[in-house]
C-alpha positions in Angstrom: -8.2 -42.8 -6.3 -11.7 -41.5 -5.8 -15.0 -40.5 -7.1 -15.5 -38.0 -9.4 -18.4 -35.4 -9.1 -17.8 -32.6 -12.0 -19.4 -28.8 -11.4 -19.1 -26.0 -13.6 -20.0 -22.5 -13.2 -20.7 -19.2 -15.8 -21.3 -15.6 -15.5 -21.7 -13.9 -18.6 -23.0 -10.5 -20.0 -23.3 -7.2 -18.3 -21.2 -4.6 -15.9 -22.3 -5.9 -12.8 -21.2 -9.8 -11.5 -24.5 -12.1 -10.1 -22.7 -15.3 -10.3 -18.8 -14.1 -9.1 -19.7 -14.7 -5.1 -16.8 -12.6 -2.9 -18.7 -14.7 0.2 -21.3 -15.4 1.9 -23.5 -14.3 4.7 -25.4 -16.4 6.9 -28.2 -15.3 10.0 -27.8 -18.1 12.7 -29.8 -15.5 15.6 -32.8 -17.1 17.3 -35.7 -14.6 15.4 -37.3 -16.2 12.3 -35.5 -13.9 10.1 -32.6 -12.0 9.6 -31.9 -10.0 6.6 -29.5 -7.7 5.1 -28.9 -4.5 2.8 -26.1 -3.2 0.7 -26.5 0.1 -0.6 -23.2 1.3 -1.7 -20.7 1.8 0.9 -23.2 0.5 3.6 -24.4 -2.6 4.8 -27.9 -3.1 6.7 -28.2 -6.4 9.0 -31.7 -6.7 11.0 -33.8 -9.4 12.6 -37.0 -10.3 14.0 -40.0 -11.6 13.0 -40.7 -12.1 9.5 -41.5 -8.2 7.6 -41.1 -6.7 10.8 -37.0 -7.2 10.8 -35.7 -4.3 13.1 -31.3 -3.2 13.1 -29.6 -5.7 15.3 -27.7 -3.8 17.6 -25.5 -6.8 18.2 -23.3 -6.2 15.7 -21.1 -2.9 13.5 -23.0 0.3 14.7 -26.6 -1.2 15.6 -26.4 -3.1 13.0 -25.2 -0.5 10.2 -21.3 -1.4 9.2 -20.1 1.1 7.4 -17.7 0.2 5.0 -15.3 2.8 4.4 -12.7 3.4 7.2 -9.8 2.4 7.3 -10.8 -0.1 9.9 -13.4 -1.9 7.6 -12.8 -1.3 3.9 -11.9 -4.8 3.3 -13.8 -8.3 3.1 -11.8 -9.3 5.7 -12.4 -6.1 8.2 -16.5 -6.4 7.5 -15.9 -10.6 8.3 -14.4 -9.9 11.2 -17.3 -7.4 12.4 -19.8 -9.7 11.1 -18.2 -12.1 13.0 -17.9 -11.0 16.0 -22.1 -11.0 16.7 -23.3 -14.3 17.9 -25.9 -13.6 14.8 -24.5 -13.8 12.2 -21.7 -15.9 10.3 -19.9 -15.0 7.1 -16.7 -16.9 4.8 -15.1 -15.8 2.1 -15.5 -17.8 -1.1 -13.8 -16.3 -4.3 -12.8 -13.5 -1.9 -9.1 -12.9 0.2 -9.6 -11.1 3.2 -7.7 -7.8 1.8 -10.1 -7.5 -0.9 -11.6 -4.1 -0.7 -15.2 -4.2 -0.1 -14.7 -0.2 -1.0 -11.8 2.3 -1.9 -12.9 5.6 -3.5 -15.5 3.8 -5.1 -18.4 1.1 -4.3 -16.7 -2.7 -5.3 -18.9 -4.9 -4.3 -22.5 -5.2 -5.8 -25.8 -3.5 -3.9 -28.6 -5.8 -2.7 -32.0 -5.1 -1.6 -33.5 -5.9 1.6 -32.8 -9.4 1.3 -33.3 -12.6 4.0 -30.0 -14.6 5.4 -31.6 -17.2 7.3 -31.4 -19.8 4.1 -29.2 -23.0 4.2 -26.9 -21.6 1.2 -25.7 -18.4 2.9 -26.4 -15.2 1.4 -24.1 -14.6 -1.6 -22.3 -11.2 -1.7 -21.0 -10.5 -5.2 -18.3 -8.9 -6.6 -18.9 -5.6 -8.6 -18.3 -5.8 -12.1 -16.6 -2.4 -12.0 -14.2 -0.4 -9.9 -13.3 -4.1 -8.4 -9.7 -4.9 -8.1 -10.6 -8.7 -8.1 -13.7 -10.7 -9.8 -13.3 -14.9 -9.9 -15.0 -18.1 -8.6 -14.6 -20.4 -6.7 -15.0 -24.6 -7.5 -14.8 -26.9 -4.6 -17.8 -25.3 -3.8 -17.7 -23.7 0.3 -15.2 -25.1 2.6 -16.6 -24.6 5.9 -18.2 -26.8 8.2 -21.1 -24.5 8.9 -22.1 -24.7 4.8 -20.7 -27.9 4.3 -23.2 -28.7 7.0 -26.6 -27.4 5.6 -26.0 -27.9 2.7 -25.3 -31.8 2.8 -22.0 -31.4 1.3 -19.7 -34.2 1.2 -16.6 -33.1 4.4 -14.4 -30.6 2.9 -11.4 -32.6 3.9 -12.0 -35.4 1.6 -12.1 -33.3 -1.3 -10.0 -31.1 -3.6 -10.8 -28.8 -7.3 -9.5 -29.0 -10.7 -9.8 -27.1 -13.5 -11.9 -27.7 -16.4 -11.4 -24.2 -18.5 -11.3 -20.7 -18.1 -11.8 -17.4 -20.2 -12.6 -14.2 -19.3 -13.3 -10.7 -21.4 -12.8 -7.4 -19.6 -11.7 -4.2 -19.8 -9.1 -2.5 -17.5 -6.7 -0.2 -16.1 -3.4 -1.1 -15.4 -1.6 -4.3 -14.9 -4.4 -6.9 -14.7 -3.4 -10.8 -14.2 -5.6 -13.9 -14.5 -4.0 -15.7 -11.1 -5.1 -19.7 -10.0 -4.8 -20.5 -6.5 -5.4 -23.2 -4.2 -7.0 -21.2 -0.9 -7.6 -21.8 2.3 -10.5 -19.9 3.5 -11.6 -19.8 7.5 -13.9 -16.8 9.3 -11.2 -15.2 10.6 -8.7 -15.0 7.4 -7.8 -16.7 4.1 -4.7 -18.1 3.1 -4.0 -18.9 -0.3 -1.1 -20.2 -2.7 -0.5 -19.1 -6.3 -0.7 -22.5 -8.6 -0.7 -19.8 -11.9 -0.7 -16.1 -12.6 -0.6 -15.2 -16.8 1.7 -12.1 -17.8 0.3 -8.6 -17.2 -2.0 -7.0 -19.6 -1.5 -3.6 -19.6 -3.9 -1.5 -21.6 -7.4 -0.5 -21.2 -9.4 -3.0 -24.4 -11.3 -5.9 -24.1 -8.5 -9.1 -23.5 -9.8 -12.5 -23.8 -8.0 -15.1 -21.3 -10.3 -18.5 -23.5 -6.9 -19.8 -25.2 -5.1 -20.0 -22.1 -7.3 -22.9 -20.9 -5.7 -25.4 -23.4 -2.1 -24.7 -21.2 -3.4 -24.9 -17.2 -6.7 -26.5 -18.0 -7.3 -29.9 -18.5 -7.4 -30.9 -14.7 -3.2 -30.3 -14.4 -4.3 -27.7 -12.1 -5.6 -28.7 -8.5 -6.1 -27.6 -5.7 -4.8 -29.4 -2.0 -7.5 -32.5 -0.5 -9.5 -29.7 1.6 -8.9 -26.5 0.0 -10.3 -24.8 -2.6 -9.1 -23.9 -6.2 -10.3 -20.4 -7.2 -9.7 -18.2 -10.1 -9.6 -14.8 -10.1 -8.6 -11.9 -13.1 -6.6 -9.3 -10.7 -6.2 -5.9 -11.2 -3.4 -3.2 -10.0 -6.3 -0.4 -11.0 -9.3 -1.8 -11.2 -11.7 -3.4 -13.7 -13.2 -1.2 -15.4 -16.1 -3.3 -17.1 -16.8 -7.6 -17.9 -18.3 -8.9 -20.9 -18.0 -12.5 -19.6 -15.9 -14.7 -17.5 -16.4 -18.4 -17.5 -14.7 -21.0 -14.9 -15.6 -24.7 -15.6 -13.8 -27.6 -13.5 -15.1 -30.5 -11.2 -14.7 -31.7 -7.3 -13.2 -34.9 -6.7 -14.0 -36.9 -3.7 -11.6 -38.8 -1.4 -13.9 -40.8 0.2 -15.0 -38.2 3.2 -18.2 -38.5 4.6 -21.3 -36.3 4.7 -22.0 -34.3 6.9 
C-alpha cells in the first residue's frame, strides 16, 4: 500500500558528471561558515567567519586530506576521516565505501571553495573520466541528518522503484550496469545486487536504453528504508560519458516527516 511520490533524476552531456552524486558533506560546527575545496587528490576543509575561513585543524592534517595513500584513497576512508571531526558530517549517496577517489588518476570532480553549511549538504561528484563507477540514487538521502534537515519522510518508511535507465559511455575493460538495494550509513555501505547486465568489453560507446524494458517499470525496487542505486561499474575505467539518465519513483509507506 502507501502513497507513491514520483521523483526523477537525469544527467547528460560532457565528461565531468555534475549530477552523479557519490557523497555529501555538511559543516555542522559552531562557526558561521564551513567550506570544502577539492583540487586533484587534495581536499581542504575550512571554517570560520564568512569569507575569512581558515583550515579546520580538527580534521585531516590541519584541515587537509591527501587522498592518495593506502588509508585515504576510497570514499569510505575519506568519510571516516571527515566524520572523525565534530565539525563535519559526510554520508554516501550513489558511492560505495570501497570506491576509489584516487587510483593512478583523480576519480572525483574538482570543486572550488564551496559552502558546506547548507541544508542539503555539499555534493561530491563522480568524475566522468577515470572513475570505476558512476551512478544515481533513487529514494533520496537515507540518513536521519539529511532527512531532518530537508523535511523528508523518515527513511524507514520509503522505498525506491526504478522506472527507466540509459547510459552511453566509453570504457576500458569489462563494464556493467548494476542495480542495488543499499543501506548507506556514516560508517559503512551494505548493498544487495538486484540486477547486473552482461559485461561489455570494448572501448566504444555502449547504449543501455533498451535495458529499461526488461528491468524498469517498478520491477526492481529497494527494500523499505533502503536506497535503490543504479550504477555503471568498470573493472578498469570509464573513459568518458556521453549521457546517463535514470528515472524512478519513491513510495511512502506511511512514514512521518522528521
